[in-house]
C-alpha positions as CSV (number, residue, x, y, z in Angstrom):
1,M,89.3,-134.7,-91.6
2,K,88.2,-133.3,-88.3
3,L,86.6,-129.9,-87.7
4,Y,88.1,-127.5,-85.2
5,P,87.5,-123.9,-84.1
6,L,88.1,-121.5,-87.0
7,T,89.5,-118.0,-87.0
8,F,89.3,-115.8,-90.1
9,T,91.3,-113.0,-91.7
10,P,89.1,-109.9,-91.5
11,V,88.0,-107.9,-94.6
12,F,88.6,-104.2,-93.9
13,S,86.3,-101.6,-95.5
14,Y,87.0,-98.0,-96.2
15,R,84.1,-95.8,-95.1
16,I,83.7,-92.0,-95.4
17,W,83.0,-91.9,-91.7
18,G,85.7,-94.4,-90.6
19,G,88.4,-93.7,-88.0
20,D,91.4,-95.5,-86.6
21,K,90.1,-97.3,-83.5
22,L,89.9,-100.7,-85.3
23,K,93.7,-100.4,-85.3
24,T,94.4,-98.4,-82.1
25,V,91.9,-100.1,-79.9
26,L,91.3,-103.5,-81.5
27,N,94.8,-104.0,-82.8
28,K,93.8,-104.7,-86.4
29,S,96.5,-104.6,-88.9
30,Y,96.0,-102.5,-92.1
31,S,97.6,-99.5,-93.7
32,Q,94.6,-97.7,-95.3
33,E,93.0,-94.6,-93.8
34,S,89.3,-94.2,-92.7
35,I,88.7,-97.9,-92.2
36,G,85.2,-98.1,-90.7
37,E,84.4,-101.8,-90.7
38,S,86.2,-105.0,-90.0
39,W,84.2,-107.9,-91.4
40,E,85.2,-110.7,-89.1
41,I,83.1,-113.5,-90.6
42,S,81.6,-112.8,-94.0
43,D,80.0,-114.8,-96.8
44,I,79.2,-111.7,-98.9
45,K,80.2,-112.1,-102.5
46,D,83.6,-110.5,-103.3
47,S,84.1,-109.8,-99.5
48,E,84.4,-113.4,-98.2
49,T,86.6,-114.0,-95.2
50,V,89.1,-116.9,-95.4
51,V,90.3,-119.2,-92.6
52,N,93.7,-118.3,-91.2
53,N,94.3,-121.3,-88.9
54,G,94.8,-125.0,-89.2
55,Y,94.5,-127.3,-92.3
56,L,91.5,-125.4,-93.6
57,K,93.6,-122.2,-93.9
58,G,92.7,-120.2,-97.0
59,Q,89.2,-121.7,-97.4
60,K,86.0,-119.6,-97.5
61,L,82.8,-120.4,-95.7
62,K,80.9,-121.9,-98.6
63,E,83.8,-124.3,-99.3
64,I,83.7,-125.5,-95.6
65,I,79.9,-125.8,-95.5
66,N,79.9,-127.7,-98.8
67,T,82.4,-130.2,-97.3
68,F,81.1,-130.6,-93.7
69,K,77.5,-129.5,-94.0
70,G,75.6,-129.9,-90.7
71,D,78.7,-130.9,-88.8
72,F,79.9,-127.3,-89.3
73,V,76.8,-125.1,-89.2
74,G,74.3,-127.5,-87.6
75,Q,71.7,-129.6,-89.4
76,K,68.8,-127.2,-88.9
77,V,70.9,-124.4,-90.2
78,Y,72.1,-126.4,-93.2
79,D,68.5,-127.5,-94.0
80,A,67.5,-123.8,-94.0
81,F,70.4,-122.1,-95.7
82,G,72.4,-124.8,-97.6
83,N,75.9,-123.7,-98.4
84,D,75.1,-120.0,-97.6
85,F,76.4,-118.8,-94.2
86,P,73.5,-116.9,-92.6
87,L,75.3,-114.2,-90.5
88,L,77.7,-111.4,-91.1
89,I,79.9,-110.4,-88.1
90,K,81.5,-107.0,-87.9
91,F,83.3,-104.4,-85.7
92,I,82.4,-100.8,-86.6
93,D,84.3,-97.6,-85.8
94,A,82.4,-94.4,-86.5
95,K,84.7,-91.3,-86.3
96,T,81.8,-89.2,-87.8
97,P,78.2,-90.2,-88.1
98,L,77.0,-92.8,-90.5
99,S,74.3,-92.0,-93.0
100,I,70.7,-92.3,-91.8
101,Q,69.5,-95.5,-93.4
102,V,67.1,-98.4,-93.4
103,H,67.2,-102.0,-94.5
104,P,64.5,-103.9,-96.4
105,N,62.9,-107.1,-95.0
106,N,63.4,-110.6,-96.5
107,Q,60.4,-110.3,-98.8
108,L,61.3,-106.9,-100.2
109,A,65.0,-107.8,-100.5
110,K,64.3,-111.0,-102.3
111,Q,61.9,-109.3,-104.7
112,R,64.2,-106.4,-105.5
113,H,67.7,-107.7,-105.0
114,N,67.4,-111.6,-104.7
115,A,69.0,-111.2,-101.3
116,F,68.3,-111.6,-97.6
117,G,66.9,-108.7,-95.6
118,K,69.1,-107.2,-92.9
119,N,68.0,-107.6,-89.3
120,E,70.9,-106.7,-87.0
121,M,72.0,-105.8,-83.5
122,W,74.6,-103.5,-82.0
123,Y,76.6,-103.9,-78.9
124,V,78.4,-100.7,-77.9
125,M,82.0,-101.5,-76.9
126,Q,83.2,-97.9,-76.4
127,A,81.4,-94.5,-76.7
128,E,82.9,-91.1,-76.4
129,K,81.2,-88.5,-74.2
130,N,77.7,-87.5,-75.5
131,A,77.9,-90.2,-78.3
132,E,74.6,-91.0,-79.8
133,L,72.7,-93.5,-82.0
134,I,69.6,-92.9,-84.0
135,L,66.9,-95.6,-83.8
136,G,63.4,-95.2,-85.2
137,F,61.1,-92.2,-84.8
138,N,60.1,-90.2,-81.8
139,K,56.5,-90.1,-82.9
140,K,54.2,-92.1,-85.2
141,I,54.2,-90.6,-88.7
142,N,53.0,-91.6,-92.1
143,K,54.7,-91.7,-95.5
144,E,53.6,-88.3,-96.5
145,E,54.8,-86.7,-93.2
146,Y,58.1,-88.4,-93.6
147,L,58.7,-87.2,-97.1
148,N,57.7,-83.6,-96.1
149,T,60.3,-83.5,-93.3
150,L,62.9,-85.1,-95.6
151,E,62.3,-82.6,-98.4
152,N,62.4,-79.7,-95.9
153,N,65.7,-80.9,-94.4
154,K,64.0,-81.5,-91.0
155,L,64.3,-85.3,-90.8
156,K,66.3,-85.1,-87.5
157,D,63.3,-83.5,-85.8
158,I,61.3,-86.7,-86.0
159,L,64.1,-89.2,-85.2
160,N,64.6,-90.9,-81.9
161,V,68.1,-90.2,-80.5
162,E,69.7,-92.3,-77.8
163,K,72.7,-91.3,-75.7
164,V,74.9,-94.4,-75.4
165,T,77.6,-95.9,-73.2
166,S,79.7,-99.1,-73.2
167,G,77.5,-102.2,-72.9
168,D,74.3,-100.6,-74.4
169,T,72.6,-103.1,-76.8
170,F,70.1,-102.4,-79.6
171,Y,68.2,-104.7,-81.9
172,I,67.4,-103.1,-85.3
173,P,64.7,-105.0,-87.2
174,T,64.3,-104.4,-90.9
175,G,62.3,-101.2,-91.5
176,R,63.7,-99.3,-88.6
177,V,65.5,-96.1,-89.6
178,H,68.9,-95.9,-87.8
179,A,72.4,-94.5,-87.7
180,I,75.6,-94.8,-85.7
181,G,76.8,-91.5,-84.3
182,A,80.3,-90.1,-84.0
183,G,82.6,-91.6,-81.4
184,V,81.1,-95.1,-81.2
185,L,82.9,-98.4,-81.5
186,L,80.6,-101.4,-81.6
187,A,80.1,-105.0,-82.5
188,E,77.4,-105.8,-85.1
189,I,75.7,-109.1,-85.7
190,Q,73.4,-109.2,-88.8
191,Q,71.9,-111.4,-91.5
192,T,74.2,-112.0,-94.4
193,S,73.1,-109.0,-96.5
194,N,74.7,-105.9,-97.9
195,I,71.4,-104.1,-98.8
196,T,71.2,-100.6,-97.4
197,Y,68.9,-97.7,-98.4
198,R,70.6,-94.4,-97.6
199,I,68.1,-91.7,-96.6
200,Y,70.3,-88.8,-95.5
201,D,74.0,-88.3,-95.6
202,Y,74.7,-84.7,-94.3
203,D,75.5,-83.5,-97.8
204,R,79.0,-85.0,-97.4
205,V,81.4,-85.4,-100.3
206,D,83.5,-88.6,-100.3
207,K,87.2,-87.6,-100.5
208,K,87.9,-90.7,-102.6
209,T,85.3,-90.0,-105.3
210,G,84.8,-86.2,-105.0
211,Q,81.1,-86.9,-105.1
212,K,78.2,-87.0,-102.7
213,R,77.0,-90.6,-102.0
214,E,73.8,-91.9,-103.6
215,L,70.6,-91.6,-101.7
216,H,67.8,-94.1,-102.0
217,T,64.7,-92.0,-101.2
218,N,62.2,-93.9,-103.3
219,L,63.5,-97.4,-102.5
220,A,63.3,-96.6,-98.8
221,L,59.7,-95.5,-98.8
222,D,58.1,-99.0,-98.8
223,A,60.8,-100.4,-96.5
224,I,60.4,-98.0,-93.6
225,D,58.4,-98.8,-90.4
226,Y,56.7,-95.5,-89.6
227,N,55.6,-96.5,-86.1
228,C,57.0,-95.1,-82.9
229,Y,58.0,-97.5,-80.1
230,D,58.2,-97.1,-76.3
231,K,61.6,-98.6,-76.0
232,Y,64.5,-99.1,-78.5
233,K,67.3,-100.2,-76.2
234,T,67.5,-103.9,-75.2
235,D,67.3,-104.5,-71.5
236,Y,69.4,-107.3,-70.1
237,K,70.9,-108.6,-66.9
238,Q,74.6,-108.8,-66.4
239,V,75.6,-111.6,-64.0
240,R,79.3,-112.3,-63.9
241,N,80.3,-115.9,-64.9
242,T,76.8,-116.6,-66.3
243,P,75.6,-116.4,-69.9
244,C,72.9,-113.7,-70.0
245,K,70.5,-113.3,-72.9
246,L,71.0,-110.2,-75.1
247,V,68.9,-110.6,-78.2
248,N,66.8,-113.6,-79.1
249,S,65.3,-113.3,-82.6
250,E,64.4,-115.7,-85.4
251,Y,67.5,-114.6,-87.2
252,F,70.1,-115.0,-84.5
253,K,70.4,-115.4,-80.7
254,T,73.1,-113.7,-78.6
255,N,74.3,-113.9,-75.0
256,I,76.7,-111.8,-73.1
257,I,79.3,-113.5,-70.9
258,E,81.3,-111.5,-68.4
259,L,83.9,-113.9,-67.1
260,D,86.7,-113.9,-64.5
261,T,87.1,-117.6,-63.9
262,E,86.5,-120.9,-65.7
263,L,83.2,-121.7,-67.4
264,T,82.2,-124.9,-69.3
265,R,79.7,-124.4,-72.0
266,D,77.6,-127.4,-73.2
267,L,76.7,-126.6,-76.8
268,T,74.9,-129.9,-77.6
269,T,71.4,-128.5,-77.6
270,K,71.9,-125.7,-80.1
271,D,72.3,-127.7,-83.4
272,S,74.2,-124.6,-84.6
273,F,77.6,-123.2,-85.0
274,T,78.6,-120.9,-82.1
275,I,80.5,-117.7,-82.6
276,Y,82.4,-115.9,-79.8
277,M,83.3,-112.2,-80.2
278,C,85.7,-110.9,-77.6
279,V,84.5,-107.3,-76.8
280,D,86.7,-106.8,-73.8
281,G,89.7,-108.4,-72.1
282,E,91.1,-111.8,-73.2
283,V,89.9,-115.4,-73.0
284,T,91.3,-118.9,-73.5
285,I,89.0,-121.3,-75.2
286,T,89.7,-125.0,-74.8
287,I,88.1,-128.0,-76.5
288,P,88.3,-130.7,-73.8
289,K,88.4,-133.7,-76.1
290,D,91.3,-132.2,-78.1
291,A,93.1,-130.4,-75.3
292,V,93.8,-127.6,-77.8
293,E,93.7,-123.9,-76.6
294,Y,92.8,-120.8,-78.5
295,T,93.4,-117.3,-77.2
296,L,90.9,-114.6,-78.1
297,K,91.7,-111.0,-77.4
298,M,89.4,-107.9,-77.6
299,G,88.4,-107.4,-81.2
300,Q,88.9,-111.1,-82.2
301,T,86.3,-113.6,-83.3
302,I,86.1,-117.4,-83.6
303,I,83.6,-120.0,-84.8
304,I,83.0,-123.2,-82.9
305,P,81.6,-125.9,-85.4
306,A,78.3,-127.5,-84.4
307,C,79.9,-130.9,-84.0
308,I,81.9,-129.7,-81.0
309,S,79.8,-130.3,-78.0
310,T,81.8,-128.6,-75.2
311,V,84.1,-125.6,-74.8
312,V,85.8,-124.4,-71.7
313,L,86.2,-120.6,-71.3
314,Q,89.0,-119.4,-69.0
315,A,89.7,-115.7,-68.2
316,N,91.1,-113.3,-65.6
317,Y,88.6,-110.9,-67.2
318,T,86.7,-110.9,-70.4
319,K,83.4,-110.0,-72.0
320,L,82.2,-112.3,-74.8
321,I,79.2,-112.1,-77.1
322,E,78.0,-115.7,-77.8
323,V,76.2,-116.0,-81.2
324,Y,74.2,-118.9,-82.6
325,L,71.0,-119.7,-84.6
């Protein structure tokens, strides 16, 4: 059996803040209302994505890794994670603001939940006028000051707010308080983790449950990084037809590729799977040794197994996020 590029059937998630852009902009197919997240590649228990192309159709990531091991994910990745896939890949549509939240680091998540922490990044695909993200604090504080502002309903006074536009990129390490604001459509790359501590939720009532959502005030206290940083946005160069570094962390590495011609990518040095997320336009991906083409449109995602050494990208115009470990 030979490995080939894999596409997956997304898992769609209702969210109190979800809109309809995953359907109207990214052409996702679903009938539910308020879908806020499309999980493109997921190994989260009970929310696993399954392959929708080729002879591996219907299989989950763990099954594929168990069969192909390092040939699929890369030997260094397999040695580190075994049959667990290390990343969760999403598109997110926020019609109204997400809760203000924080994620624990690996140590705390392991201790409390036997899970990974959740380092993540955002790439803004579309943003309505005056759209915002919340990232970190606008001044250095301590735990007591934080609790005081929270209890007095003044949390937003100490939060760093960023106006955003298409192409803006942010790395959100564990411990950084954050939230996506209304009118933002983005791509998210994160560790495989579903651990979120909700700090503030605008006193909203979920129309499905008739209840306010649970807050995790005490759990969040030891997870939060109370420092203030000079810069929260990721600076990067955008050079057409050249892979340009976005985020380079120990948890994942990402490039942005803006392409209007043909580009050959040599993947042999990575010893990792490679994921392509199409965040604008359309691209044709060819595996030279197989002469098989795959078309990726805005809002679609594909995994190139580690054993495939070369891909050819061809587009009249596209923007791709390239992801690997």
